[in-house]
OpenMM code with the backbone's topology and positions (N, CA, C; nanometers):
from openmm import Vec3, app, unit

residues = "MET GLU ILE LYS LYS SER TYR TYR ALA VAL ILE PRO ALA SER VAL ARG TYR ASP ASN GLN ILE ILE PRO HIS ALA LYS LEU LEU TYR GLY GLU ILE THR ALA LEU CYS ASN GLU LYS GLY TYR CYS TRP ALA THR ASN ASP TYR PHE SER GLN LEU TYR SER VAL SER LYS ARG THR ILE SER THR TRP ILE LYS ALA LEU CYS ASN ALA GLY TYR ILE SER SER LYS PHE VAL PRO THR PRO GLY ASN PRO GLN ILE LYS ILE ARG CYS LEU LYS ILE GLU GLY ASP LEU GLN ASN LEU MET MET LYS THR SER ILE PRO PRO SER GLN LYS PHE ASN GLN PRO ASN GLU GLU ASN PHE TYR THR PRO MET LYS LYS THR SER ILE PRO PRO".split()
positions = [
    Vec3(3.0474, -1.4981, -0.5671),
    Vec3(2.8829, -1.5040, -0.5623),
    Vec3(2.8308, -1.3450, -0.5078),
    Vec3(2.7589, -1.3253, -0.5961),
    Vec3(2.7357, -1.1524, -0.5281),
    Vec3(2.5818, -1.1602, -0.4833),
    Vec3(2.6005, -1.1359, -0.4026),
    Vec3(2.4367, -1.0544, -0.2887),
    Vec3(2.3653, -0.9709, -0.3410),
    Vec3(2.2867, -1.0796, -0.3207),
    Vec3(2.2216, -0.9294, -0.3566),
    Vec3(2.0794, -0.8809, -0.2563),
    Vec3(2.0277, -0.7590, -0.2683),
    Vec3(1.9708, -0.7027, -0.1777),
    Vec3(1.7931, -0.7695, -0.1577),
    Vec3(1.7852, -0.7853, -0.0459),
    Vec3(1.5975, -0.8439, -0.0575),
    Vec3(1.5433, -0.6977, 0.0261),
    Vec3(1.4735, -0.6417, -0.0502),
    Vec3(1.3610, -0.5678, 0.0494),
    Vec3(1.2167, -0.6069, 0.0162),
    Vec3(1.1263, -0.6296, 0.2139),
    Vec3(1.0106, -0.6249, 0.1450),
    Vec3(0.8994, -0.5467, 0.2034),
    Vec3(0.8135, -0.5664, 0.1236),
    Vec3(0.6620, -0.4659, 0.1046),
    Vec3(0.6199, -0.4852, 0.1837),
    Vec3(0.5670, -0.3541, 0.2821),
    Vec3(0.4366, -0.3406, 0.3808),
    Vec3(0.3363, -0.2054, 0.3403),
    Vec3(0.2665, -0.2642, 0.3187),
    Vec3(0.1292, -0.2416, 0.3214),
    Vec3(0.0193, -0.2329, 0.3909),
    Vec3(-0.0119, -0.1329, 0.4673),
    Vec3(-0.0760, -0.1019, 0.6512),
    Vec3(-0.2386, -0.1097, 0.6079),
    Vec3(-0.2905, -0.1716, 0.7015),
    Vec3(-0.4258, -0.2370, 0.6778),
    Vec3(-0.4779, -0.0348, 0.6194),
    Vec3(-0.4650, 0.0176, 0.6520),
    Vec3(-0.5553, 0.1896, 0.5902),
    Vec3(-0.5302, 0.2240, 0.5032),
    Vec3(-0.3629, 0.1378, 0.4237),
    Vec3(-0.4025, 0.2177, 0.2473),
    Vec3(-0.4519, 0.0973, 0.1974),
    Vec3(-0.4381, -0.0837, 0.2228),
    Vec3(-0.5259, -0.1438, 0.2127),
    Vec3(-0.6621, -0.1291, 0.2179),
    Vec3(-0.7049, -0.1018, 0.2557),
    Vec3(-0.8963, -0.0935, 0.2752),
    Vec3(-0.9284, 0.0924, 0.2279),
    Vec3(-0.8757, 0.1271, 0.2451),
    Vec3(-0.8800, 0.2908, 0.1316),
    Vec3(-0.9469, 0.2714, 0.0397),
    Vec3(-1.0824, 0.2953, 0.0097),
    Vec3(-1.1440, 0.2745, -0.1069),
    Vec3(-1.1119, 0.4146, -0.1829),
    Vec3(-1.0225, 0.5260, -0.1351),
    Vec3(-0.9834, 0.6229, -0.2160),
    Vec3(-0.8759, 0.6215, -0.2961),
    Vec3(-0.8070, 0.5148, -0.2800),
    Vec3(-0.7192, 0.4392, -0.3021),
    Vec3(-0.6985, 0.3304, -0.4310),
    Vec3(-0.6242, 0.3991, -0.5304),
    Vec3(-0.7209, 0.2443, -0.6706),
    Vec3(-0.5736, 0.1467, -0.6334),
    Vec3(-0.6242, -0.0324, -0.6459),
    Vec3(-0.5325, -0.0793, -0.6240),
    Vec3(-0.3793, -0.0769, -0.6535),
    Vec3(-0.3471, -0.0280, -0.7655),
    Vec3(-0.2146, -0.0456, -0.8102),
    Vec3(-0.1506, 0.0800, -0.7483),
    Vec3(-0.2040, 0.2137, -0.7180),
    Vec3(-0.1232, 0.3116, -0.6505),
    Vec3(-0.1131, 0.1920, -0.4521),
    Vec3(-0.1899, 0.1731, -0.4609),
    Vec3(-0.1836, 0.0941, -0.2985),
    Vec3(-0.0335, -0.0119, -0.3037),
    Vec3(-0.0122, -0.0991, -0.4030),
    Vec3(0.0945, -0.2163, -0.5000),
    Vec3(0.1899, -0.0992, -0.4613),
    Vec3(0.1961, 0.0055, -0.5344),
    Vec3(0.3474, 0.1334, -0.5491),
    Vec3(0.3873, 0.1466, -0.4530),
    Vec3(0.2095, 0.1920, -0.3094),
    Vec3(0.2953, 0.2114, -0.2078),
    Vec3(0.3687, 0.0908, -0.1647),
    Vec3(0.3696, -0.0180, -0.1190),
    Vec3(0.4547, -0.1131, -0.1227),
    Vec3(0.5994, -0.1284, -0.1631),
    Vec3(0.6168, -0.0605, -0.3229),
    Vec3(0.7083, -0.0542, -0.3852),
    Vec3(0.7835, 0.0569, -0.2489),
    Vec3(0.7058, 0.1144, -0.2429),
    Vec3(0.8058, 0.2552, -0.1984),
    Vec3(0.8558, 0.2192, -0.0402),
    Vec3(0.8209, 0.1552, 0.0064),
    Vec3(0.8076, 0.0827, 0.1577),
    Vec3(0.9702, 0.0941, 0.1145),
    Vec3(0.9289, -0.0665, 0.0307),
    Vec3(1.0634, -0.1371, 0.0169),
    Vec3(1.2315, -0.0250, 0.0077),
    Vec3(1.1321, 0.0491, -0.1238),
    Vec3(1.2690, 0.1094, -0.1502),
    Vec3(1.3075, 0.1792, -0.0210),
    Vec3(1.1961, 0.2614, 0.0621),
    Vec3(1.2642, 0.3157, 0.1535),
    Vec3(1.4108, 0.2095, 0.3031),
    Vec3(1.3616, 0.1211, 0.2665),
    Vec3(1.4263, 0.0217, 0.3604),
    Vec3(1.5989, 0.0917, 0.3712),
    Vec3(1.6581, 0.1195, 0.2654),
    Vec3(1.7812, 0.1219, 0.2792),
    Vec3(1.8458, 0.2551, 0.3248),
    Vec3(1.7326, 0.4110, 0.2894),
    Vec3(1.8152, 0.5644, 0.2973),
    Vec3(1.7373, 0.5765, 0.4148),
    Vec3(1.5529, 0.5054, 0.4215),
    Vec3(1.4967, 0.5811, 0.4402),
    Vec3(1.3787, 0.7143, 0.3668),
    Vec3(1.4222, 0.6948, 0.2831),
    Vec3(1.2992, 0.7549, 0.1759),
    Vec3(1.3750, 0.7198, 0.0284),
    Vec3(1.2219, 0.7381, -0.0613),
    Vec3(1.2560, 0.6279, -0.2116),
    Vec3(1.3269, 0.7108, -0.2888),
    Vec3(1.4061, 0.7339, -0.3552),
    Vec3(1.4234, 0.7807, -0.5106),
    Vec3(1.4448, 0.7637, -0.6347),
    Vec3(1.3262, 0.6513, -0.6162),
    Vec3(1.3690, 0.6514, -0.7953),
    Vec3(1.2399, 0.6612, -0.8446),
    Vec3(1.2761, 0.7008, -0.9702),
    Vec3(1.2167, 0.7794, -1.0435),
    Vec3(1.0541, 0.7597, -1.1400),
    Vec3(0.9807, 0.8411, -1.1910),
    Vec3(0.8638, 0.8143, -1.2307),
    Vec3(0.9262, 0.6852, -1.3594),
    Vec3(0.9917, 0.7259, -1.4366),
    Vec3(1.0666, 0.6461, -1.4687),
    Vec3(1.0684, 0.4822, -1.4584),
    Vec3(1.1387, 0.4870, -1.3349),
    Vec3(1.1436, 0.3249, -1.2842),
    Vec3(1.0582, 0.2457, -1.2669),
    Vec3(0.9617, 0.3578, -1.1780),
    Vec3(0.8647, 0.3558, -1.1504),
    Vec3(0.7357, 0.2796, -1.3249),
    Vec3(0.7255, 0.3903, -1.4034),
    Vec3(0.7441, 0.3169, -1.5090),
    Vec3(0.7184, 0.1659, -1.5532),
    Vec3(0.8311, 0.1548, -1.5737),
    Vec3(0.9087, 0.0429, -1.6692),
    Vec3(0.8572, -0.0740, -1.5866),
    Vec3(0.8887, -0.0508, -1.4271),
    Vec3(0.8786, -0.1623, -1.3359),
    Vec3(0.6919, -0.2158, -1.3294),
    Vec3(0.6064, -0.1466, -1.4121),
    Vec3(0.4515, -0.1686, -1.3508),
    Vec3(0.4415, -0.1481, -1.5063),
    Vec3(0.4737, -0.1231, -1.6288),
    Vec3(0.4863, -0.1310, -1.7415),
    Vec3(0.2934, -0.0414, -1.7772),
    Vec3(0.3150, 0.0896, -1.7032),
    Vec3(0.2525, 0.1972, -1.7175),
    Vec3(0.3185, 0.3296, -1.7956),
    Vec3(0.2647, 0.4376, -1.7999),
    Vec3(0.2595, 0.5236, -1.8212),
    Vec3(0.3528, 0.6155, -1.7287),
    Vec3(0.4260, 0.7198, -1.7325),
    Vec3(0.5154, 0.7851, -1.6609),
    Vec3(0.3666, 0.9026, -1.6207),
    Vec3(0.2618, 0.9523, -1.6967),
    Vec3(0.1459, 0.9950, -1.5766),
    Vec3(0.0864, 0.8945, -1.5259),
    Vec3(0.0381, 0.8026, -1.5223),
    Vec3(-0.0413, 0.7486, -1.4347),
    Vec3(0.0037, 0.7016, -1.2753),
    Vec3(0.1873, 0.7085, -1.2953),
    Vec3(0.2791, 0.7037, -1.1767),
    Vec3(0.2306, 0.8750, -1.0824),
    Vec3(0.2617, 0.9128, -1.2199),
    Vec3(0.2601, 1.0628, -1.1095),
    Vec3(0.0877, 1.0474, -1.0805),
    Vec3(0.0044, 1.0323, -1.1090),
    Vec3(-0.1217, 0.9817, -1.0668),
    Vec3(-0.1590, 0.9104, -0.9062),
    Vec3(-0.0446, 0.7878, -0.9581),
    Vec3(-0.0787, 0.6855, -0.8088),
    Vec3(-0.0209, 0.8099, -0.6994),
    Vec3(0.1305, 0.8320, -0.7258),
    Vec3(0.1640, 0.9372, -0.6140),
    Vec3(0.0891, 1.0317, -0.5775),
    Vec3(-0.0230, 1.1301, -0.6662),
    Vec3(-0.0529, 1.2243, -0.6143),
    Vec3(-0.1841, 1.1589, -0.5039),
    Vec3(-0.2575, 1.0921, -0.5510),
    Vec3(-0.3233, 0.9741, -0.4590),
    Vec3(-0.2404, 0.9039, -0.3565),
    Vec3(-0.1224, 0.8813, -0.3670),
    Vec3(-0.0897, 0.8912, -0.2243),
    Vec3(-0.0449, 0.9782, -0.1368),
    Vec3(0.0645, 1.1047, -0.1590),
    Vec3(0.0610, 1.1985, -0.1260),
    Vec3(-0.1115, 1.2536, -0.0594),
    Vec3(-0.2345, 1.3435, -0.1707),
    Vec3(-0.3132, 1.3327, -0.0638),
    Vec3(-0.4156, 1.3166, 0.0039),
    Vec3(-0.3578, 1.1582, 0.0100),
    Vec3(-0.4178, 1.0522, 0.1645),
    Vec3(-0.3006, 1.1115, 0.2618),
    Vec3(-0.2180, 1.0893, 0.2629),
    Vec3(-0.0955, 1.1674, 0.3383),
    Vec3(-0.0207, 1.0130, 0.4303),
    Vec3(-0.0686, 0.9516, 0.2967),
    Vec3(0.0767, 0.8235, 0.3377),
    Vec3(0.2085, 0.8194, 0.3238),
    Vec3(0.2157, 0.9397, 0.1752),
    Vec3(0.3688, 0.9580, 0.1610),
    Vec3(0.3567, 1.0557, 0.2184),
    Vec3(0.5026, 1.1366, 0.1468),
    Vec3(0.4852, 1.2935, 0.1370),
    Vec3(0.6265, 1.3155, -0.0678),
    Vec3(0.6418, 1.4191, -0.0765),
    Vec3(0.7255, 1.3967, -0.1934),
    Vec3(0.7782, 1.5451, -0.1452),
    Vec3(0.8948, 1.5146, -0.1952),
    Vec3(0.9863, 1.6095, -0.1753),
    Vec3(1.1007, 1.6340, -0.2476),
    Vec3(1.1189, 1.7490, -0.3680),
    Vec3(1.2402, 1.7898, -0.4140),
    Vec3(1.3978, 1.9048, -0.3736),
    Vec3(1.5340, 1.7692, -0.4189),
    Vec3(1.6034, 1.7907, -0.3221),
    Vec3(1.6694, 1.8394, -0.4415),
    Vec3(1.7741, 1.9816, -0.3925),
    Vec3(1.9129, 1.9563, -0.4740),
    Vec3(2.0034, 1.8875, -0.4870),
    Vec3(2.0760, 1.8314, -0.5754),
    Vec3(2.1579, 1.7424, -0.5434),
    Vec3(2.2723, 1.7888, -0.5366),
    Vec3(2.3750, 1.6889, -0.4401),
    Vec3(2.5436, 1.7560, -0.3597),
    Vec3(2.5926, 1.7889, -0.4886),
    Vec3(2.6383, 1.9969, -0.5067),
    Vec3(2.7377, 2.0356, -0.5864),
    Vec3(2.6661, 2.0583, -0.6938),
    Vec3(2.5152, 2.0233, -0.6990),
    Vec3(2.4738, 2.1063, -0.8428),
    Vec3(2.3150, 2.1019, -0.8205),
    Vec3(2.2864, 2.2459, -0.7353),
    Vec3(2.1808, 2.3344, -0.7262),
    Vec3(2.0947, 2.2644, -0.8512),
    Vec3(2.0996, 2.3088, -0.9487),
    Vec3(2.0359, 2.2521, -1.0336),
    Vec3(1.9616, 2.1651, -1.0924),
    Vec3(1.9792, 2.0945, -1.0647),
    Vec3(1.9114, 1.9429, -1.0872),
    Vec3(1.8825, 1.8805, -0.9348),
    Vec3(1.8032, 1.8927, -0.9128),
    Vec3(1.6860, 1.8555, -0.7810),
    Vec3(1.6092, 1.6559, -0.8289),
    Vec3(1.6659, 1.6245, -0.7152),
    Vec3(1.6277, 1.4524, -0.7203),
    Vec3(1.5102, 1.4379, -0.6527),
    Vec3(1.3801, 1.3598, -0.6449),
    Vec3(1.2351, 1.3569, -0.5949),
    Vec3(1.3052, 1.2376, -0.4847),
    Vec3(1.2431, 1.2470, -0.3458),
    Vec3(1.2695, 1.1946, -0.2561),
    Vec3(1.0999, 1.2005, -0.2069),
    Vec3(1.0811, 1.0707, -0.1975),
    Vec3(0.9308, 0.9736, -0.1516),
    Vec3(0.9574, 0.9103, -0.0177),
    Vec3(0.8604, 0.9977, 0.0784),
    Vec3(0.8718, 0.8852, 0.2521),
    Vec3(0.7589, 0.8478, 0.2843),
    Vec3(0.7504, 0.7487, 0.3433),
    Vec3(0.6054, 0.6631, 0.4068),
    Vec3(0.5918, 0.8002, 0.5265),
    Vec3(0.5076, 0.9005, 0.5723),
    Vec3(0.4638, 0.9616, 0.6571),
    Vec3(0.3549, 0.8836, 0.7221),
    Vec3(0.4044, 0.9280, 0.8341),
    Vec3(0.2908, 0.8698, 0.9297),
    Vec3(0.3357, 0.7667, 1.0541),
    Vec3(0.3225, 0.7803, 1.1452),
    Vec3(0.3656, 0.5932, 1.2490),
    Vec3(0.2403, 0.4917, 1.2121),
    Vec3(0.3158, 0.3903, 1.1845),
    Vec3(0.1963, 0.2814, 1.1306),
    Vec3(0.1011, 0.2488, 1.2327),
    Vec3(0.1406, 0.2743, 1.3150),
    Vec3(0.0522, 0.2212, 1.4259),
    Vec3(-0.0754, 0.2928, 1.3746),
    Vec3(-0.0794, 0.4779, 1.3752),
    Vec3(-0.1590, 0.5585, 1.3898),
    Vec3(-0.2399, 0.5526, 1.2327),
    Vec3(-0.1930, 0.5196, 1.1278),
    Vec3(-0.2401, 0.4539, 1.0118),
    Vec3(-0.2802, 0.3298, 0.9406),
    Vec3(-0.2551, 0.2542, 1.0737),
    Vec3(-0.3279, 0.1411, 1.0966),
    Vec3(-0.5222, 0.1543, 1.1178),
    Vec3(-0.5069, 0.2323, 1.1867),
    Vec3(-0.6347, 0.2663, 1.3026),
    Vec3(-0.7246, 0.3939, 1.1795),
    Vec3(-0.6935, 0.3835, 1.0758),
    Vec3(-0.7588, 0.5070, 0.9934),
    Vec3(-0.7449, 0.4102, 0.8329),
    Vec3(-0.8979, 0.3932, 0.8588),
    Vec3(-0.9427, 0.3284, 0.7857),
    Vec3(-1.1075, 0.3891, 0.6821),
    Vec3(-1.1413, 0.3441, 0.5899),
    Vec3(-1.2576, 0.3258, 0.5293),
    Vec3(-1.2922, 0.2278, 0.5034),
    Vec3(-1.2737, 0.1068, 0.5847),
    Vec3(-1.4012, 0.0286, 0.6129),
    Vec3(-1.4864, 0.1480, 0.6935),
    Vec3(-1.6432, 0.1415, 0.6779),
    Vec3(-1.7684, 0.0933, 0.7742),
    Vec3(-1.7983, 0.0076, 0.8506),
    Vec3(-1.8304, 0.1033, 0.9905),
    Vec3(-1.8536, 0.0258, 1.1010),
    Vec3(-1.9352, -0.0996, 1.0592),
    Vec3(-1.8873, -0.1948, 1.1854),
    Vec3(-1.9655, -0.3657, 1.1722),
    Vec3(-2.1165, -0.2828, 1.1313),
    Vec3(-2.1467, -0.2091, 1.2506),
    Vec3(-2.2800, -0.2277, 1.2895),
    Vec3(-2.3954, -0.1567, 1.1414),
    Vec3(-2.2961, -0.1565, 0.9653),
    Vec3(-2.3834, -0.1319, 0.8815),
    Vec3(-2.4183, -0.2491, 0.8065),
    Vec3(-2.2887, -0.3884, 0.8250),
    Vec3(-2.2893, -0.4632, 0.7976),
    Vec3(-2.4567, -0.5189, 0.8213),
    Vec3(-2.4600, -0.5496, 0.6962),
    Vec3(-2.6011, -0.7117, 0.7039),
    Vec3(-2.5996, -0.8506, 0.7853),
    Vec3(-2.6055, -0.8898, 0.8994),
    Vec3(-2.5789, -0.9759, 0.9528),
    Vec3(-2.6945, -1.1267, 0.8867),
    Vec3(-2.6055, -1.2307, 0.8657),
    Vec3(-2.7204, -1.3374, 0.8085),
    Vec3(-2.7768, -1.3722, 0.9365),
    Vec3(-2.8834, -1.3972, 0.8559),
    Vec3(-2.9937, -1.4789, 0.9520),
    Vec3(-2.9161, -1.6602, 0.9805),
    Vec3(-3.0084, -1.6383, 1.1341),
    Vec3(-2.9052, -1.7784, 1.1871),
    Vec3(-2.9768, -1.9661, 1.0606),
    Vec3(-3.0748, -1.8667, 1.0047),
    Vec3(-3.1313, -1.9988, 0.9285),
    Vec3(-3.0322, -2.1074, 0.7809),
    Vec3(-2.9777, -1.9478, 0.7540),
    Vec3(-2.8820, -1.9531, 0.6618),
    Vec3(-2.7788, -2.0035, 0.7006),
    Vec3(-2.7273, -2.0831, 0.7943),
    Vec3(-2.5799, -2.1265, 0.7908),
    Vec3(-2.6468, -2.3016, 0.7590),
    Vec3(-2.4737, -2.3812, 0.7713),
    Vec3(-2.5203, -2.4828, 0.7065),
    Vec3(-2.4777, -2.5363, 0.8763),
    Vec3(-2.6046, -2.6432, 0.9288),
    Vec3(-2.5423, -2.7613, 1.0561),
    Vec3(-2.5585, -2.8776, 1.0035),
    Vec3(-2.4184, -2.9560, 1.0179),
    Vec3(-2.3955, -3.0987, 0.9631),
    Vec3(-2.5300, -3.1885, 1.0779),
    Vec3(-2.5942, -3.2542, 1.0526),
    Vec3(-2.6852, -3.3965, 1.1194),
    Vec3(-2.6175, -3.4165, 1.1945),
    Vec3(-2.6578, -3.4726, 1.3135),
    Vec3(-2.5980, -3.5233, 1.4315),
    Vec3(-2.5725, -3.7059, 1.3770),
    Vec3(-2.4582, -3.8060, 1.3826),
    Vec3(-2.4575, -3.9013, 1.3666),
    Vec3(-2.6024, -3.9893, 1.4042),
    Vec3(-2.6916, -4.0224, 1.3319),
    Vec3(-2.6947, -4.1000, 1.4248),
    Vec3(-2.7127, -4.2992, 1.4188),
    Vec3(-2.7264, -4.3860, 1.4670),
    Vec3(-2.6744, -4.5329, 1.4552),
    Vec3(-2.7985, -4.5767, 1.4015),
    Vec3(-2.8051, -4.6973, 1.2839),
    Vec3(-2.9069, -4.6823, 1.1985),
    Vec3(-2.9131, -4.8428, 1.2285),
    Vec3(-3.0336, -4.8727, 1.2876),
    Vec3(-3.0532, -4.9864, 1.3553),
    Vec3(-3.0670, -5.0991, 1.1846),
    Vec3(-3.0077, -5.2602, 1.2797),
    Vec3(-2.9188, -5.3370, 1.1427),
    Vec3(-3.0718, -5.4084, 1.0529),
] * unit.nanometer
topology = app.Topology()
chain = topology.addChain("A")
for resn in residues:
    res = topology.addResidue(resn, chain)
    for name in ("N", "CA", "C"):
        topology.addAtom(name, app.Element.getBySymbol(name[0]), res)
């Protein structure tokens, strides 16, 4: 029986609630975290991601650039051992997850409109009805 690797994806609140990042890029971030579990970095190509999500390689490039610009990941090209002509891209998760969780685009709670108390449903008290 073949044992298949199973990695989980992590998308911290700072990434999930960042309004500057489109939803599909957030999902890609989770995929990158899953692939980083084995070696500490992700070596998947844009072609791999484009087939996985059924989008163009250019779209994947745009998502990765958005995640890099936001500081959630870094991208670095490194030469392959034995052949410096061929370079592979390594994606790494940046920052401490605890610090990332503190960086969100959610507005402070005082900016939210609080509902008026009369808008709340209050169930009626049960009263006994005389026979």
